[in-house]
C-alpha positions in Angstrom: -1.4 21.0 5.0 -0.3 17.8 6.7 -0.2 14.3 5.1 -3.6 13.4 6.6 -5.3 16.4 5.0 -3.5 15.9 1.7 -4.6 12.3 1.5 -8.2 13.2 2.4 -8.2 15.8 -0.4 -6.8 13.3 -2.9 -9.4 10.7 -1.9 -12.1 13.3 -2.5 -10.7 14.3 -5.9 -10.4 10.7 -7.0 -13.7 9.7 -5.5 -12.1 7.0 -3.4 -12.2 5.8 0.2 -9.7 4.6 2.8 -11.4 1.2 2.6 -10.7 1.1 -1.2 -7.1 2.2 -0.5 -6.6 -0.4 2.3 -7.9 -3.2 0.0 -5.5 -2.2 -2.8 -2.6 -1.8 -0.4 -3.2 -5.3 0.9 -3.4 -6.7 -2.6 -0.2 -5.0 -3.7 2.0 -5.6 -0.6 0.5 -8.8 0.9 0.3 -7.0 4.3 -3.0 -6.7 6.0 -4.3 -3.1 5.8 -7.7 -1.9 7.0 -9.6 1.4 6.9 -9.3 1.6 10.7 -5.5 0.8 10.6 -4.9 3.6 8.0 -7.1 6.0 9.7 -5.2 5.5 13.0 -1.9 5.9 11.3 -3.0 9.2 9.7 -4.4 10.5 13.0 -1.4 9.5 15.0 1.0 10.7 12.3 2.7 7.3 12.2 2.2 6.6 8.4 5.5 5.5 6.9 6.8 7.2 3.9 6.6 4.0 1.8 2.9 3.7 2.8 2.3 7.4 1.8 4.1 6.8 -1.5 2.0 3.6 -2.2 -1.3 5.5 -1.4 -0.2 8.2 -3.8 0.6 5.6 -6.5 -2.8 3.9 -6.0 -4.5 7.2 -6.4 -2.5 8.0 -9.6 0.0 10.5 -8.0 3.6 10.6 -7.0 5.4 12.3 -4.2 8.2 14.5 -5.5 10.8 16.5 -3.6 11.5 20.0 -4.8 14.6 22.0 -3.8 13.8 25.2 -1.9 15.2 28.3 -3.6 17.4 30.4 -1.2 16.9 34.1 -1.6 
């Protein structure tokens, strides 16, 4: 599952929209985010890690790295 699909799933689980997320990202960062801007970044796979982390935080999640176990 790619980041776009994961964010869409989280939006559905949390009953939120990209418009809501864009508004909250703008409020938190002072940068201008819009639903269209975020949608394009997700489609083009140009979303920055910091933006993905902020989206997760706004939705009540965190991104965590987990070491792969070698067999």
